[in-house]
N, C-alpha and C positions, 0 to 999 in steps of 0.2 A: 550575694545579691549582686555584687559588681561583676562577677563571670557572667550572670544572666542577663545583665544589661548589655555587656559587651556581645554576647550570643545573639540578643535581638537586634543589636545595631548590625553586627556582622550578617546576619540574615536578610536584613532589609537591604543592605549594599548588594548583597549577591542576588537577589530578586531582580533589583535595578539593574544589575550587569546583564543578566538573562533577557530581560525585556529589551534593553536597549540593543544588544547584539542581535535579538530577534528582528527588531525592527530594521537594523542594517541589513540583514539577510532577506527580510520581506521586500524592501526596496530594490535589491539586486534581481530578486525573483521577479517582482512587477516589470522591471525594464527588460529583463530578457524574455519574459513570458509575452510582453506586448509585441515584441518584434516577431515572436514566432507566430502568434494568432493573426498578425496583420499579413504576414507573408501566407499564412494558411488561406486567409480570406481575400487575397489579393485579385482573384478572379470572379469574385462573387459580387453581387450588387448589394452591397451593405453601406450603411452610414459608419462614421468613424466612431460613433459609440459602441458598436457590436464587439470590436476586439477588445475595448476598455473593459466592457461588461464580462466578457470571457476570461480575461486576465484576471479580473478581481474574484471571480468564482474558483478559478483554479489555483490561485496563489496560496490560499491555506493549506491545500493538500500538498502542493510542492514544498512548503515551508516544512510540513510535518516531517518530511522525508530528511530535512537537514538538522533536525534537534540533536543527533549526536555531536555533529560538528559544532553547533551553537554551544552545547554544555561545554564541552572541552575547550573551546576559544574563550568562552565568557569566564572561566574559572582562572584562566591564565591572565586575562587582562584584571580579574578581581584581584589577584595577587600583586600585578604590578601597580596598581592602584595603592594598595595596602603599604607596599614597598616605598612608593613615592611620598605618602603621608606618614611614614615612619611609623604605622600602626603596629607593623610586624614585631618591632622591638617592644612595644607596649605590651603585647599579647604575651611576650615570652616572659616579661617581668612578671606578669600575674600568673604565672604557670601554665600558659597555654602552650602545651606542647605539639609535637607535630602529630603524634598520635590523635591527641585531642581535636586538632583540626581537621584531620582526617574522617574522624568519627561524626563531627559535627556538619562537615560539608555532605557527607555521604545521607545523613538524616535529612538536610535541607533540601538537597538535589531530588531525593527520593519522592519527598513531599510534593515538591514542584513538578515533577515529571508525573506524578500521580494526579494532580489537578489538570495538567495538559491531556493526560488520557481521558479523563471523565468529561470536562468540558471543551476542550479544543477539538479533540478527534471528532466527537460527533457532529460539531459545527462544521470543520472541515469537509467531513463526509456528505453532509447535506448540501454544501455548497458545490461539491464535486458532481453530484447527481444532477443539479440544475446545469452545471456547465456541459454535462455530457448530453444533455436533453437538447440544448440549443445548439452545440456544436454538430451534433447528429443530423440536423436539419440541413447543415451544408456539406455534409460527408458525401462522398462518391457512392458510398454503399448504404445510404439511408434505406433504400428498398429492401434491405434484408435486416431480419430480426430473429433472435432465438432466446427464448427464456425457459427456464425451469419453474414448476409450480407445484402444489399438491396434487394436481391433476395431469402431471407428467411433463413431457417436453412438447414446447409449442415453437413452430417455426414458421415466420412469414417470409415469402420468398417471391421475387418478381422475375418472370422467365418466360420469353419468347412471348411478350404482350399478354401474358396471363398472371393473375395474382393469385399464389398459392397459400393455403394454410395447411401446415403439416402437424398432426398430432400423434404422440407416442407413448405408451405406457412407461417405457424406460430404455435405457441403453446398456447393452451388455456385450462386450467383446467387438466393438465397432458395429454393433447392430442395433437398428431399434426395433422394438417389439411391440405388436398390435398397433399397426401403423394406420393411420387414416389421413387420406390427402384429398383436400376439397379445392378445385380449380374455379375461379372466377375470372369473368371479363372484366374490362376496365371500368364498368357500371356497377361491378361486385353482383353480378347476375351468375348463379351457378351454372357452371358447364358440365362438370362431371365429378363424381366422387370415386375414389379409389380406397380399398381396404385390403391391407395385406397382413399376414401373421408375423412377417419378419423382412426387415430391410438392411442389406449390408450397405454402409455409408462410407466405406474406404475411400472411394472416389466420389466425383461428382455425378457419376453415372449409377444411381442406386440400382442394386439388383433385389428385386422384391419377390418374395414366395408367398404361394397360396394366394392368389389376388383376385379380388372381385371388383371389376368396374362398373359402376352406373352411369348411364348417361342422362342428359337432361329429360329425355322421353321416358326414364326409368328402365331402360333396357339393360339388362347385364350381361358381362361376359366373365368367364372364369378361365384364369391363367395360372399354372403350376409356377412360372417364373415370368416376371416383366421388367423390363429396363426403364427407369423413370431418370429423366435429366434434371437437375436443379443446379443452383449455384454453390450448393453446400456440399463439403465433405467433412470427414470426422475432425481434421485438423482446423477447418474453418469454424466450426461449431464450437470447438474448444477455445479458439481465440475470442468469440463473441461472449463467452463465458467468463474470460479471464479477468476483468476489470472489477475487482472487489473493492477499490479504494472509496467508491461512492457509496459503500453500505456502513452503516452504523453496527454496533456489537449484537445488538437484539435483532437487526436484519441478517446480520451473518449467521446467527443461530437459527433463524427460521429458514434461511435459503439452504443451511447444511441437512436440515430436516428432508426439506423437499429433494436435494440432491441424493440423499440415501434412499427415499422412495423411488426416485427414477431411476436408481442404479447408476448415478453418475459419480465419477471420482470426486471426493471431497478433500484431496490433498492440499489444493489451492486455499480452500476455507479454513483448514486447520492451521495452515503456516500463518495467514492473516490473523486468525484468532490468537495463536501463540506469540505472533509479534506483538499484539497488544498486551499479553500478559508480560512479556519479557522487557517491556518499554520502560517502566520505573527503574528496574534493575540496570538496564544498559546505559539509560542517561545517567544515574547516579554513578555508575563505576567509570564514566567517561571523565566525570568531574573529579574522582579521584584519582584516575591516571594522570589528569592535568595537574592535579595538587603534587603528586609524586614528582612529576617532570620539573616543576618549577621548585622544590625542596632539593632534588638532586642537582639542579642547576646554581644551587645556593642563592636562590630568590634573585638571579640576575633579571634586570628590567630591560633587556634587550629584546625590542618589541620583534624584529624581524628573525630572530634565532628563534624564539618562542612560538611565533606564528607558524614558522618552518616546520618545527618538531610536531607542533598539534596538527597541521594540516596533513603533513605526511601520515601521522599516526590515524588520523580520522579516515584518510582514503584506504589505508591498508584494512582497517577493520570493516569499511563498507565493502570492499570487494570481497573479502572473506564471508560478510554476510550474504552476499549476493551469490557467490559460489556454493556456499552451503544450503541455501534456499533451493537453488537450481539442483542440487543433489536430492533434496528432500522431494521435491516435485517428480524428479525422474525415477523416484524410488531407490535411490542408491545409498541413501540414508532414511533412518526413521524420522518422521516428520517431527516429532519432538526435538529430537538431537540437531536438525538441521537449523532450526530456529535458534536454540539455545547455545548451540556450539560457539558462535562468538561471544555471548555473554559469558560462558565458561571459560574461554580463553581470557577474557578481560579479568575476571575474577581471579584465576591463576597469577596473571601479571601483577595484579594488586596486591595479592598475598605476598609475592617475591619482592615487590618494591617495597612494602611495609617492613618485611623482614630486613631487608638490605638498611633500611633506614634505621632500625634498631640496632643493627650491628656497629653502624657508624657512630 
């Protein structure tokens, strides 16, 4: 019973430490992001509230990327507090071994990470979506838009004083299939409609095949090939589809289905989904790594040394994750492996660390 009381006390203390560290990181994010948003809007006619609103909407999404750092550093400060209050010695007297501590913190960290994934991630995604809607109004390329739905690929373009709506069934080998292009003037009056069997979009000068052009008087022209100039090429379309951080888990699943129907690559969606699946394990393992670091350092409470080790380790894991994800997007690694590889490395390091502790 006494051990259970201690566990409850330790769990609450750990939760408070995670919350406090998150608040500190959030404050840093708000300050840095506010400067960036103010710089972005410096040439726009906006009031001082706009960059503040943008910062508040974007901050949770930025904080989401920092949780591995937060869990590792929080665990280190958690142990420093236990040492300063001489609670470590009390736990040892009640038979709380190093392995008990590791097992306990893994369970608590995993549960907290699960709650973050279920409640905080959707909240951050919804705010990110609103952030992008507002910021897009001030972006130089606001006149461009590309989306994928169950009805295929839709592109809105503005080129040579024309408003262009493009629809295609799917994308295949840098080609749009069954393409329909409708041109409007500035008053959204139809100027002409172009239908093509296929369009190569490698460059912004699209090569259309088997083309039928209908003008405003319903007069039609047929062409075997036709060059059509736009602001889009394959790479730019990829860029417009790449921001998935504003989507919730269910929205990602729906978008994945639409991408499959449109023949578009689902690699980035799968990576985003597997990032969510791996989040509880990643954050829990970061806490365990921090625990092992503190135990190996004989619970030294030198803040600078422990912070340096923690930050260095977090940065290494971050760059390994980014590099691994990039290999996954480029097809150099299987998608699942590219996301879970850093987690696997952490798991191996944790096992090695635990074995080393047992040897001592």
